[in-house]
N, C-alpha and C positions, 0 to 999 in steps of 0.2 A: 727652294725654301723661302718662305715669307718671313722677313724680319718681324720680331715682336717687340712691343713696348716693354721696357724694363722698369719696374716700380722700385723706387728707392724709398721704401717706407717701413720696412720691418726687418728685424734680424732674428725673428723667431726661428728656433731650431738650427741656426747657423753658428758655427764656432768662430770667434774672432781671432785675429792675430794679436797676441799680447807683446808689448815692448815697453821700453822706457827711453827717455832722451839719453843720448850717450853721456857718460860721466863727465867727459871733458867739456861738454856744452852746458851742463846744469849750472844754474845760478841759485835756485832755491828748490828744495824738495827733490824727490825722486819719484815723480808721478807714474802710475801705471796707465798705459794707454791701450785702447782696444780699437782695432780697425776691422770693419767688415767691408771688403771690396765686393760690390754687388754687380759691377759691370766693367768690362775692359774691352776696348775695341780701338785698334789703331793707336792714335796718339792720346787717347782719353781713357781715364778710369774714374769711377764714381762709387760712392758708398756712404757709410755712416762711420763716424769716429767719435769716441768717448775718451775723456781724460780726467784724472784727478787734479787737484790744485798743485801748481808748481810753475817754475819759470826756467827757460833755457834759450840759448842762442840758436838761431836758424839762419841758414844760408841756402837760398834757392839758386840753382844753376841758371845760366842765361837762357836756356831753352825750356824752362818749366815754369808754369804758373798754376795757381789754385784759386778757384772760386769756392766759397763756403757759405753756408747759411746756418746760423746758430738756432737749434731747437730748444735747448735749455742750458742754463748756466751763463757764464760771462767770461770773455777773453779780452786781453789787452795786447795789442801789437805795438812794440816799441821799434821805431825806425828813425832814420836820420831827420825826418821832419817832425818828430815828436811821437806821442802815444795816441792810440785810437782804441776806445772800448767798443766792443760789439757784443750785444746781448740777444735774448730770444726775439725771433722775428726779423733780425737784421742779418745782412750778408756783407761779405767783403771779398776783395781780390788781393792776393799776394802776388805781385808782379814778378816777371822773370828777373833774376839777378838781385832780388831783395836780400839784404842782410840786416838782421836786427834780432829782436827777442820776442818770443811767444810766451805769454803769461796766462795761465788759467786761474782766474780769480775765484770762480765757483765751479764745481764739477760741471763739465760741459759735455754736450752731445750735439753733433752737427752733421749736416750733409756736406760732402766734399766732392769736388770735381777737379781732377788734375788734368792739365793739357800740356803735352810736350810739343813745343813749337819749332823744333828744328834742331 
């Protein structure tokens, strides 16, 4: 079997997984989140994620990291070194062990790639 390239470009016809930040982690709002996981192989998963405005605490395990690229909207990551805004056309990495807050400033849609590193 020949592996094929997986396009992470459309969610047409695919049902997302709906969720919200856990109540005990919410700082403001109760945003609805939608996740379309379009690829999973070994330690990596990738897809598209969309979320309404809100803010919540995040804790990444020591063995997990995320690369993401914002397609539309704006997010702010609050961490020990301060806050970073990321908007359309920009990407970022949430490193293993990161603890902070994820804030959606304007409804966001982004590509995501999770990698488990051990």
